[in-house]
VMD Tcl script that builds the backbone (N, CA, C; Angstrom):
set m [mol new atoms 285]
animate dup $m
set s [atomselect $m all]
$s set {name element resname resid chain x y z} {
  {N N MET 1 A 85.402 100.482 124.514}
  {CA C MET 1 A 85.696 99.443 123.649}
  {C C MET 1 A 86.085 100.198 122.237}
  {N N TRP 2 A 87.360 99.764 121.397}
  {CA C TRP 2 A 87.595 100.239 120.028}
  {C C TRP 2 A 87.003 99.191 119.353}
  {N N LEU 3 A 86.685 99.981 118.392}
  {CA C LEU 3 A 85.503 99.630 116.916}
  {C C LEU 3 A 86.602 99.311 115.848}
  {N N ALA 4 A 86.416 98.421 115.190}
  {CA C ALA 4 A 87.607 98.301 114.172}
  {C C ALA 4 A 87.683 99.409 113.252}
  {N N THR 5 A 86.251 100.019 112.955}
  {CA C THR 5 A 86.143 101.105 111.882}
  {C C THR 5 A 85.322 102.110 112.494}
  {N N GLN 6 A 85.891 103.554 112.763}
  {CA C GLN 6 A 85.118 104.419 113.585}
  {C C GLN 6 A 85.432 105.645 112.237}
  {N N ILE 7 A 84.031 106.441 112.581}
  {CA C ILE 7 A 84.152 107.542 111.726}
  {C C ILE 7 A 83.976 109.004 112.650}
  {N N LEU 8 A 84.894 109.692 112.353}
  {CA C LEU 8 A 85.264 110.953 113.220}
  {C C LEU 8 A 85.046 112.298 112.502}
  {N N LYS 9 A 83.892 112.914 113.020}
  {CA C LYS 9 A 83.947 114.567 111.972}
  {C C LYS 9 A 84.681 115.441 112.714}
  {N N MET 10 A 85.281 115.816 111.449}
  {CA C MET 10 A 86.320 117.010 111.834}
  {C C MET 10 A 85.521 118.162 111.828}
  {N N PRO 11 A 85.864 119.342 112.881}
  {CA C PRO 11 A 85.471 120.252 112.747}
  {C C PRO 11 A 84.999 121.074 111.661}
  {N N GLU 12 A 83.380 121.726 111.805}
  {CA C GLU 12 A 82.774 122.203 110.333}
  {C C GLU 12 A 83.637 122.962 109.339}
  {N N ASP 13 A 84.901 123.748 110.010}
  {CA C ASP 13 A 85.522 124.400 109.295}
  {C C ASP 13 A 86.624 123.330 108.356}
  {N N GLN 14 A 86.990 122.705 108.856}
  {CA C GLN 14 A 87.491 121.731 107.873}
  {C C GLN 14 A 87.259 120.690 107.210}
  {N N GLY 15 A 85.753 120.605 107.067}
  {CA C GLY 15 A 84.886 119.531 106.257}
  {C C GLY 15 A 85.456 118.327 105.987}
  {N N GLU 16 A 86.578 117.755 106.730}
  {CA C GLU 16 A 86.653 116.461 106.753}
  {C C GLU 16 A 86.493 115.017 107.231}
  {N N THR 17 A 86.302 114.076 107.160}
  {CA C THR 17 A 85.742 112.904 107.551}
  {C C THR 17 A 86.987 111.795 107.675}
  {N N MET 18 A 87.355 111.536 108.903}
  {CA C MET 18 A 88.492 110.834 109.398}
  {C C MET 18 A 87.770 109.348 109.613}
  {N N ALA 19 A 88.558 108.578 108.685}
  {CA C ALA 19 A 88.183 107.011 108.894}
  {C C ALA 19 A 89.262 106.420 109.378}
  {N N TRP 20 A 89.044 105.768 110.466}
  {CA C TRP 20 A 90.126 104.692 111.329}
  {C C TRP 20 A 89.836 103.045 110.873}
  {N N LYS 21 A 90.509 102.235 110.081}
  {CA C LYS 21 A 90.614 101.265 109.461}
  {C C LYS 21 A 91.620 100.293 110.398}
  {N N ARG 22 A 91.367 99.375 110.504}
  {CA C ARG 22 A 92.185 98.199 111.429}
  {C C ARG 22 A 92.950 97.572 110.481}
  {N N VAL 23 A 94.197 97.580 110.720}
  {CA C VAL 23 A 95.336 96.680 109.775}
  {C C VAL 23 A 95.395 95.301 110.121}
  {N N MET 24 A 94.904 94.719 108.967}
  {CA C MET 24 A 94.480 93.165 109.151}
  {C C MET 24 A 95.608 92.318 109.177}
  {N N SER 25 A 96.746 92.501 108.517}
  {CA C SER 25 A 98.001 92.001 108.028}
  {C C SER 25 A 98.912 93.050 107.567}
  {N N TYR 26 A 100.236 92.668 107.928}
  {CA C TYR 26 A 101.639 93.496 107.405}
  {C C TYR 26 A 102.461 92.438 107.075}
  {N N MET 27 A 103.884 93.039 106.249}
  {CA C MET 27 A 105.387 92.462 106.248}
  {C C MET 27 A 105.905 93.299 106.054}
  {N N LEU 28 A 107.138 93.056 106.449}
  {CA C LEU 28 A 108.117 93.962 106.521}
  {C C LEU 28 A 109.363 93.467 105.351}
  {N N GLY 29 A 109.826 94.182 104.604}
  {CA C GLY 29 A 110.956 93.869 103.883}
  {C C GLY 29 A 112.068 95.077 103.372}
  {N N TYR 30 A 113.293 94.741 103.048}
  {CA C TYR 30 A 114.362 95.020 103.012}
  {C C TYR 30 A 114.756 95.218 101.416}
  {N N ASN 31 A 115.158 95.784 100.556}
  {CA C ASN 31 A 115.702 95.455 99.174}
  {C C ASN 31 A 117.315 96.009 99.418}
  {N N VAL 32 A 117.611 94.483 99.174}
  {CA C VAL 32 A 119.345 94.439 99.615}
  {C C VAL 32 A 119.920 95.308 98.465}
  {N N LYS 33 A 119.416 95.460 96.930}
  {CA C LYS 33 A 120.185 96.070 95.987}
  {C C LYS 33 A 120.112 97.647 96.351}
  {N N GLU 34 A 118.855 98.300 96.392}
  {CA C GLU 34 A 118.283 99.497 96.874}
  {C C GLU 34 A 118.611 100.459 98.320}
  {N N LYS 35 A 118.920 99.280 99.234}
  {CA C LYS 35 A 119.070 99.355 100.521}
  {C C LYS 35 A 117.729 100.186 101.067}
  {N N GLN 36 A 116.902 99.869 100.729}
  {CA C GLN 36 A 115.712 100.420 100.765}
  {C C GLN 36 A 114.658 99.381 101.930}
  {N N PHE 37 A 114.097 99.969 102.822}
  {CA C PHE 37 A 112.814 99.395 103.836}
  {C C PHE 37 A 111.978 99.448 103.501}
  {N N TYR 38 A 110.641 98.474 103.660}
  {CA C TYR 38 A 109.546 98.814 103.126}
  {C C TYR 38 A 108.372 97.731 104.358}
  {N N LEU 39 A 107.173 98.686 104.292}
  {CA C LEU 39 A 106.079 98.337 104.977}
  {C C LEU 39 A 105.198 97.920 104.093}
  {N N TYR 40 A 104.499 96.597 104.445}
  {CA C TYR 40 A 103.289 96.643 103.282}
  {C C TYR 40 A 102.205 96.237 104.301}
  {N N TYR 41 A 100.952 96.638 104.284}
  {CA C TYR 41 A 99.807 96.528 105.151}
  {C C TYR 41 A 98.366 96.154 104.169}
  {N N THR 42 A 97.609 95.447 104.711}
  {CA C THR 42 A 96.406 95.515 104.379}
  {C C THR 42 A 95.289 95.815 105.324}
  {N N LEU 43 A 94.384 96.845 104.801}
  {CA C LEU 43 A 93.411 97.264 106.023}
  {C C LEU 43 A 92.295 96.385 105.461}
  {N N GLU 44 A 91.518 96.506 106.841}
  {CA C GLU 44 A 90.012 95.864 106.933}
  {C C GLU 44 A 89.115 96.207 105.934}
  {N N GLY 45 A 88.797 95.294 105.048}
  {CA C GLY 45 A 87.242 95.791 104.213}
  {C C GLY 45 A 88.242 96.072 103.026}
  {N N GLU 46 A 89.485 95.826 102.663}
  {CA C GLU 46 A 90.312 96.131 101.498}
  {C C GLU 46 A 90.772 94.751 100.858}
  {N N SER 47 A 91.027 94.833 99.630}
  {CA C SER 47 A 91.935 93.617 99.151}
  {C C SER 47 A 93.076 94.116 98.591}
  {N N ALA 48 A 93.275 95.513 98.784}
  {CA C ALA 48 A 94.746 95.961 98.101}
  {C C ALA 48 A 95.942 96.088 99.129}
  {N N THR 49 A 96.975 95.554 98.706}
  {CA C THR 49 A 98.173 95.675 99.944}
  {C C THR 49 A 98.641 97.162 99.736}
  {N N HIS 50 A 98.951 97.868 100.804}
  {CA C HIS 50 A 99.701 99.243 100.565}
  {C C HIS 50 A 101.258 99.070 100.867}
  {N N GLN 51 A 102.025 99.923 100.321}
  {CA C GLN 51 A 103.382 99.898 100.340}
  {C C GLN 51 A 103.871 101.368 100.849}
  {N N ILE 52 A 104.740 101.535 101.997}
  {CA C ILE 52 A 105.089 102.258 102.344}
  {C C ILE 52 A 107.066 102.402 102.701}
  {N N SER 53 A 107.560 103.385 102.263}
  {CA C SER 53 A 108.950 103.037 102.330}
  {C C SER 53 A 109.771 103.947 103.195}
  {N N PRO 54 A 109.591 103.705 104.610}
  {CA C PRO 54 A 110.157 104.592 105.839}
  {C C PRO 54 A 111.820 104.370 105.864}
  {N N THR 55 A 112.187 105.482 106.362}
  {CA C THR 55 A 113.322 105.746 106.672}
  {C C THR 55 A 113.865 104.300 107.621}
  {N N PRO 56 A 115.442 104.141 107.689}
  {CA C PRO 56 A 115.678 103.051 108.778}
  {C C PRO 56 A 115.083 103.465 110.032}
  {N N GLN 57 A 115.149 104.739 110.809}
  {CA C GLN 57 A 114.824 104.842 111.981}
  {C C GLN 57 A 113.231 104.593 111.942}
  {N N ALA 58 A 112.265 105.136 110.887}
  {CA C ALA 58 A 110.994 105.045 110.891}
  {C C ALA 58 A 110.603 103.577 110.939}
  {N N PHE 59 A 111.690 102.733 110.129}
  {CA C PHE 59 A 110.839 101.198 110.207}
  {C C PHE 59 A 110.970 100.606 111.287}
  {N N SER 60 A 112.317 100.868 112.005}
  {CA C SER 60 A 112.301 99.914 113.338}
  {C C SER 60 A 111.499 100.598 114.269}
  {N N ALA 61 A 111.047 101.695 114.368}
  {CA C ALA 61 A 109.703 101.909 115.481}
  {C C ALA 61 A 108.912 101.322 114.957}
  {N N LEU 62 A 108.306 101.225 113.341}
  {CA C LEU 62 A 107.125 100.723 113.137}
  {C C LEU 62 A 107.304 99.422 113.005}
  {N N ALA 63 A 108.263 98.472 112.986}
  {CA C ALA 63 A 108.575 97.244 113.091}
  {C C ALA 63 A 107.852 96.881 114.685}
  {N N ASP 64 A 108.595 97.623 115.638}
  {CA C ASP 64 A 108.372 97.400 117.075}
  {C C ASP 64 A 107.085 97.403 117.037}
  {N N MET 65 A 106.239 98.435 116.387}
  {CA C MET 65 A 104.953 98.738 116.586}
  {C C MET 65 A 103.982 97.824 116.388}
  {N N PHE 66 A 104.452 97.348 115.438}
  {CA C PHE 66 A 103.357 96.492 114.743}
  {C C PHE 66 A 103.439 94.878 115.092}
  {N N ARG 67 A 105.135 94.618 115.733}
  {CA C ARG 67 A 105.083 93.035 116.314}
  {C C ARG 67 A 104.487 93.055 117.812}
  {N N HIS 68 A 104.747 94.314 118.555}
  {CA C HIS 68 A 104.641 94.228 120.124}
  {C C HIS 68 A 103.633 94.875 120.597}
  {N N GLU 69 A 102.674 95.809 119.622}
  {CA C GLU 69 A 101.239 96.264 120.108}
  {C C GLU 69 A 100.139 96.332 119.100}
  {N N GLY 70 A 99.139 96.004 119.568}
  {CA C GLY 70 A 98.117 95.761 118.909}
  {C C GLY 70 A 96.580 96.104 119.513}
  {N N PRO 71 A 95.773 95.898 118.709}
  {CA C PRO 71 A 95.621 96.081 117.521}
  {C C PRO 71 A 96.350 97.367 116.546}
  {N N ILE 72 A 96.516 97.231 115.729}
  {CA C ILE 72 A 96.793 98.668 114.818}
  {C C ILE 72 A 95.896 99.257 114.055}
  {N N ASN 73 A 95.850 100.348 114.143}
  {CA C ASN 73 A 94.758 101.056 113.273}
  {C C ASN 73 A 95.516 102.159 112.515}
  {N N TYR 74 A 94.919 102.407 111.293}
  {CA C TYR 74 A 95.411 103.205 110.629}
  {C C TYR 74 A 94.107 104.579 110.119}
  {N N ASN 75 A 94.638 105.670 110.325}
  {CA C ASN 75 A 94.027 107.016 110.156}
  {C C ASN 75 A 93.951 107.558 108.545}
  {N N ASP 76 A 93.205 107.432 107.677}
  {CA C ASP 76 A 93.481 107.631 106.087}
  {C C ASP 76 A 93.353 109.075 105.908}
  {N N ALA 77 A 92.824 109.880 106.960}
  {CA C ALA 77 A 92.856 111.278 106.906}
  {C C ALA 77 A 93.965 111.992 106.854}
  {N N GLY 78 A 94.937 111.200 108.203}
  {CA C GLY 78 A 96.191 111.918 108.373}
  {C C GLY 78 A 97.132 111.311 107.992}
  {N N ASP 79 A 97.057 109.790 107.352}
  {CA C ASP 79 A 98.293 109.103 107.027}
  {C C ASP 79 A 98.993 108.655 107.940}
  {N N TYR 80 A 97.996 108.078 109.595}
  {CA C TYR 80 A 98.911 107.409 110.481}
  {C C TYR 80 A 98.555 106.118 111.001}
  {N N PHE 81 A 99.129 105.621 111.610}
  {CA C PHE 81 A 99.114 104.492 112.362}
  {C C PHE 81 A 98.891 104.622 113.712}
  {N N VAL 82 A 97.949 104.189 114.348}
  {CA C VAL 82 A 98.013 104.153 115.964}
  {C C VAL 82 A 97.718 102.589 116.587}
  {N N THR 83 A 98.032 102.603 117.859}
  {CA C THR 83 A 97.457 101.322 118.853}
  {C C THR 83 A 96.621 101.524 119.286}
  {N N GLY 84 A 95.701 100.117 119.667}
  {CA C GLY 84 A 94.794 100.277 120.241}
  {C C GLY 84 A 94.915 100.477 121.078}
  {N N SER 85 A 93.483 101.073 122.184}
  {CA C SER 85 A 93.302 101.852 123.515}
  {C C SER 85 A 94.185 100.930 124.530}
  {N N GLU 86 A 94.959 101.420 125.556}
  {CA C GLU 86 A 95.382 100.338 126.755}
  {C C GLU 86 A 95.094 101.338 127.575}
  {N N PRO 87 A 94.385 100.603 128.983}
  {CA C PRO 87 A 94.229 100.888 130.316}
  {C C PRO 87 A 95.725 101.394 130.919}
  {N N VAL 88 A 95.912 102.603 131.502}
  {CA C VAL 88 A 96.661 102.845 132.179}
  {C C VAL 88 A 96.888 102.171 133.648}
  {N N GLU 89 A 97.959 101.458 133.944}
  {CA C GLU 89 A 97.980 100.941 135.065}
  {C C GLU 89 A 98.379 101.634 136.291}
  {N N LYS 90 A 97.750 100.872 137.447}
  {CA C LYS 90 A 98.268 101.566 138.840}
  {C C LYS 90 A 99.385 101.199 138.948}
  {N N VAL 91 A 100.462 102.152 139.811}
  {CA C VAL 91 A 101.460 101.995 140.411}
  {C C VAL 91 A 101.261 100.976 141.532}
  {N N VAL 92 A 101.738 99.987 141.770}
  {CA C VAL 92 A 101.561 99.367 143.229}
  {C C VAL 92 A 103.041 99.231 144.196}
  {N N LYS 93 A 102.433 99.818 145.440}
  {CA C LYS 93 A 103.747 100.170 146.035}
  {C C LYS 93 A 103.562 99.088 147.289}
  {N N HIS 94 A 105.129 98.260 147.557}
  {CA C HIS 94 A 105.378 97.523 147.872}
  {C C HIS 94 A 105.822 97.917 149.152}
  {N N PRO 95 A 105.766 96.880 150.285}
  {CA C PRO 95 A 106.204 97.565 151.717}
  {C C PRO 95 A 107.535 97.029 151.594}
}
mol reanalyze $m
mol bondsrecalc $m
mol representation Tube
mol addrep $m
C-alpha cells in the first residue's frame, strides 16, 4: 500500500532525506504568444501551486501521465513525478 507521504532515508554518505508527496491537483496550460507549455501542480499539505515549463515532448508525456495514471506522487529531493504502484498482471493463455 502506498502512503500519501513517505520519507525515505538516503545512504548515510549522501545525508539527504527524500520526501514523496501526493499531487492533489494539476492544470495544463499553453501561452500562445510565447509558444510555451506549462504544468501547474499542488502537493498535499501545501497551499502554493508550483509551475514548470516542460518541452513540448515532456509536456505531452506529463499530460498523458497525469490524465491516465494515478495517483501521481512527487519526489522533492530528485524533482520528479512517479505514478502510484500497480500490480503486474498475469498473462492468460487462451486455448
